[in-house]
C-alpha positions as CSV (number, residue, x, y, z in Angstrom):
1,M,202.1,167.2,257.7
2,S,202.4,163.6,258.6
3,C,199.8,161.2,260.2
4,T,200.8,157.7,261.0
5,N,199.1,155.2,263.0
6,A,196.3,157.4,263.9
7,T,192.3,157.0,264.2
8,I,190.4,159.9,262.9
9,G,186.9,160.4,264.4
10,A,185.2,158.1,267.1
11,G,186.8,155.1,266.8
12,P,185.9,151.7,265.3
13,R,183.2,151.1,268.0
14,F,181.1,154.1,266.7
15,C,181.4,153.2,262.9
16,L,178.0,151.8,262.5
17,S,175.0,153.2,260.9
18,L,173.1,152.9,264.1
19,T,175.4,155.7,265.4
20,F,173.8,158.1,263.0
21,Y,170.0,157.3,263.1
22,L,169.4,160.7,264.5
23,L,171.0,162.7,261.4
24,V,168.7,165.5,260.4
25,V,169.1,167.4,257.3
26,F,166.9,170.4,257.3
27,G,164.3,170.0,254.1
28,A,165.6,166.7,253.4
29,E,164.4,163.0,254.4
30,I,167.2,160.7,255.0
31,T,167.1,157.8,252.8
32,S,169.9,155.4,253.6
33,I,172.8,155.5,255.9
34,H,175.8,153.3,255.2
35,V,179.0,153.1,257.4
36,N,182.4,150.8,257.0
37,L,185.3,151.0,259.0
38,V,188.4,151.7,256.9
39,N,191.9,150.3,258.3
40,N,195.5,150.5,257.3
41,Y,194.7,153.7,254.7
42,N,197.9,155.0,253.1
43,S,198.2,158.4,250.9
44,F,200.7,160.9,249.9
45,I,198.9,164.3,248.9
46,G,201.6,166.5,247.4
47,L,199.6,169.3,245.7
48,L,198.1,170.6,249.0
49,F,200.4,173.7,248.8
50,L,198.1,175.3,246.1
51,V,195.5,175.2,248.6
52,T,196.3,175.5,251.7
53,N,199.9,176.5,251.8
54,T,200.9,173.1,253.3
55,P,203.6,171.3,251.1
56,F,202.4,167.9,251.7
57,A,200.4,165.4,253.6
58,N,201.5,162.0,254.1
59,F,198.8,159.4,255.9
60,I,200.4,155.9,257.0
61,D,198.1,153.5,258.5
62,V,195.5,155.4,259.2
63,R,191.8,154.2,260.4
64,F,188.5,156.0,259.9
65,C,185.0,155.7,259.8
66,N,184.1,155.9,255.9
67,M,180.3,157.1,255.7
68,T,177.8,157.5,252.9
69,V,174.3,159.1,253.2
70,S,171.3,159.2,250.6
71,Y,168.7,161.4,250.7
72,T,165.8,163.6,249.4
73,H,164.4,167.0,249.2
74,L,160.4,166.4,250.2
75,G,158.2,166.8,247.3
76,Q,161.1,167.2,244.3
77,K,161.4,163.3,243.4
78,D,165.5,163.9,243.6
79,N,167.9,161.5,245.4
80,I,171.3,163.1,246.5
81,T,174.5,160.6,247.7
82,I,177.1,161.9,249.7
83,I,180.2,160.0,250.5
84,A,182.4,161.4,253.6
């Protein structure tokens, strides 16, 4: 699989924390949302065959919105951070 000069997701005009202000996680409270636009991302993944029966993935000049969400489970005094 090859992906060249692609935009994954909604594109740069939607890559803002404000876009995700209505994000809800059942049983949790969102404590922070950070997003940033990643441009010109390049990667070659050669071991996908073991997982998805795809021999490789080659990403060239890809643009995507990287998002970090932190949340807590109400009353549990925990803090979870997810980067996607």
